[in-house]
Structures are given as C-alpha cells and as structure tokens.
N, C-alpha and C positions, 0 to 999 in steps of 0.2 A: 529905609533900606528895604529892597524887595526880598521876599523869602526865596531861599534857595530851591531850585527845582530838583526833583529826583533825577538821578542820572541812570537811566535804564541800562546803559551799556556796562554798568558795574554789577548788575544783578546776576548775570550768567556766571562770571568768574567767582562771585561770592557763593552762589549756590553750589558750584562745583567743588569749592573748597570745603564747604560744610558737609557735602556728601562724602568726600574723600576722608574727612575726619571721622565719619561714622563707619568707615570701612565699606562704603558702597560706591562702586565705580559708576559714573554717569554713562548713559548710552542714549543714542538718538534713535535706536532701532528697538521696537518692542520685542521682548524675548518670551517665547512660549515654551514652557517646560513640559515635554511629553513623557510617556513612559520610557523606562530604561530599555535599551535594545535587547531583544530576546534572541535565543538560539535560532540559527537559520533552519527553517523547516526542511525535513527530509534529508538533512546532512548528518551522516554518522561519522564518528571518529573511528580510527582503526580498531580500537578496543571494542566499541559497540558493535561493529560489523561482524565480529567473530564470536559474540557472546553466546549465540544459540547453536553454534556448530559443535560437534562432538565426534565421538567414534562412530563410524559407519560410512555409508556412501554419501559423498557431498552432493547436495541438490540445491536448487534455487526455487523459491516460492514467490508468489506475488502478493504483497500486502498493499494496504491503502495508505496514502499520505497525500494531503492537500488535494483530495478528491481525484487522485490518479493512482495507477498501479505502479508499484516500485518493487524491485527485486530484493530479496533478503536471502542470505546464505543459511542453510540448514543441513542436517544430515539425517539419513534414514538407515536404520539397521535392517539388513536382509540376511536371513540364514543362508548358508552355503547349500548348493545342490538343487534348488528348485528348477523345474523346467522353465523355458522362456516365457510361456504364457502365464504361468503362476507367478513368476518373478515380476512381470509387469503389474499384476494385480497387487502384489505386496508393495511395490513402489508407489502405486496409486493410493493405497490405503495409508502408507506412511506420509505421503504428501498431504492428504486430507487431515491427518492428525496434526501435522505441523501447521497447517493453515488455521486450525482451530485453537492452537496455543496462543495465549496473549503475548504480544511482542515483549522483548526484554525492556528493562527500565530505561536503558539508553535509547532504544528505538521509540519508546513511548514519549520520551522527552523531545525527540526529533519529530514527533507527530504521527508515528506509525500506528495503524489500527488494523483490525481484521473484521470482515463481515461474515466469516464462516463460523458456524457454531459446531460444538462437539457432537459426537454420536453418529455422524454420517458414515455409513459403511459402503465399501466398494466391492463389487464382485465382477467376475469375468463374463464372457458371452454365454447366453442361454439358448438352447435349441438352434434355430436358424440365424441367430445373431452373427454378423460378420466378425472376423477376427479383429481383435483390438478394441472390442466394445467394452465399455464400463457401465455397469448398472449400479446406480446409487440407491441407497435405502430411502432417500428423499428425492421426489421427482424434480428434475431440473427446473421445471416451470414454477415450482413452489419455492424456489430459492429467491432471495433478494437479488436485485440486479448486480449489486456489488459482489455478493458471494458467488454467483454464477460466473461473473467475469474473472474472479480470482481463480476459481477451479479450472475453467476452460484454459486460461492463459498458462497456469501452472502445469497442467497436464500436457498441453500442446508443446511446451518448452522443455519437456523432460523425456527420459527414456521410457516412461510409462506408455507413451503412444508408439504404435508401430507404423503410423502413416508417415510417408516421406514429406508430405506437404504441411506437416505440423497440425493437421486437424485432429479432432478427437470425437469419437462417437459416444454419446451419453444417453442413458435412458433411466427410467425409474425402476421399481421392482419388476419382476418377471411379468410379461404381458403388456407392459407399457410401451408405447411407440418410441422409436429411436430417432435421434437427430444428430447430424454431423455439424459440429461447431468449429469455428476458427477464431483465432485471436488476432486482431488487427491493431494498427497503430491508434486508430480512433477509439477502440475499446480500451486500450491501455491509458489513453489520455482522458477519456470521459466514461468510466465504467458505470457511473450512476445514471447516465442518460442514453448511452449507446450500447445496445445489446450485442453480444457476440453473433455475427452472422451465422445462420444455420440453415440446413436443408433436411428434409425428411429422408430417412433411410428406408427404402422399400424392400430391399432384399439383401442376400448375402453379398 
C-alpha cells in the first residue's frame, strides 16, 4: 500500500478554523496600526473660540497655527473719553498685550501659538512723524519674522490704523526710521519666510 499523500487543499480551511478558534480573524491584507487620529489642527470648537473674549471692545488678533496666521477673537478695554489719536494708541497697546498672552488651553490643543513676547510698548507719532504712526519700544527689525507678521497684520486689520489701505507705519523708539508695512495673503500664509512688504517713510 502506498503512503497517503498530504492534501494541501485541506491546509487553508484547517488553518482558518484554528485561527477562528483563537479569536483571530484571518486576513489576506497586512494591517498596519498607526497612531490614533488626533484633533484637526487649527479647528476650534464654539466654546474654545470665545474663551479669551471678555468685557471690552471686541477685536481680532493674528496667532500662529500650522506655520500660518489665523485670527482669534479677543477684547480690549478702552477708557471712555480719549481723543481719536490717543484711542488708536490705546487700542494698539491692547492688541500688543493680547498678542503676548499665551493662547487658551483649547487654542493650544488646536495648535495655536504666538511669537510675540510681552513687554512691547506702543506710542503715537513723535515730532514730524505722520499721523497714524506707531513707535514700538522694540525696533521692528529686531522682531522675529513671525512676531512682525503678527503685529503688522493685527494692526492693519484693526481700528488702530488710520490708513484706508490697511497699511501701518511702524518704527522703533524716537529717532529710529519709519517704514510702512502691509499685510498680504502671502504673509498670512507664510509668515516665517515672507516678510510683510514695506517701504521707507521719508516725510509727514
């Protein structure tokens, strides 16, 4: 009598049965287990978007998220009665203060950060400076590219600027040259590599 040959066609069903008995479902496609899905970057819930707002004038500032500029709602308290020029400086200072505040916990979870540090002071025009000038205690050229983009775009998009074209005139302490900056789509998309376009201010 010749020995029985193995029947390979029985191997696959038998293996499947054994795997099923162990609680493992067979598959013909390799499965790779990656990390659990995380929160969508730069997406805030309704609660998160209003965390930093409060009593005062509602304003918007530009924060950083995914290497881009994104808006965030804030509020600035302004006393009643100041003249228009003084009011613009107060708004500008309030915006700087808000830019320097760390984003809320919800914003941080969504990836929001800021490149603006605390302690930067804003003042109005000096001497022959044109109306609407803001002189900062830190020279604009000494700011990081991210911080400068945040400040320029935040100022240009607020009532702090008196220019109809949305530009903003910035300079350092008294005696430092002035430049007129604009916020563009390219700056908002690539604040780390695209500097706000600027031109030197030569006179009132």
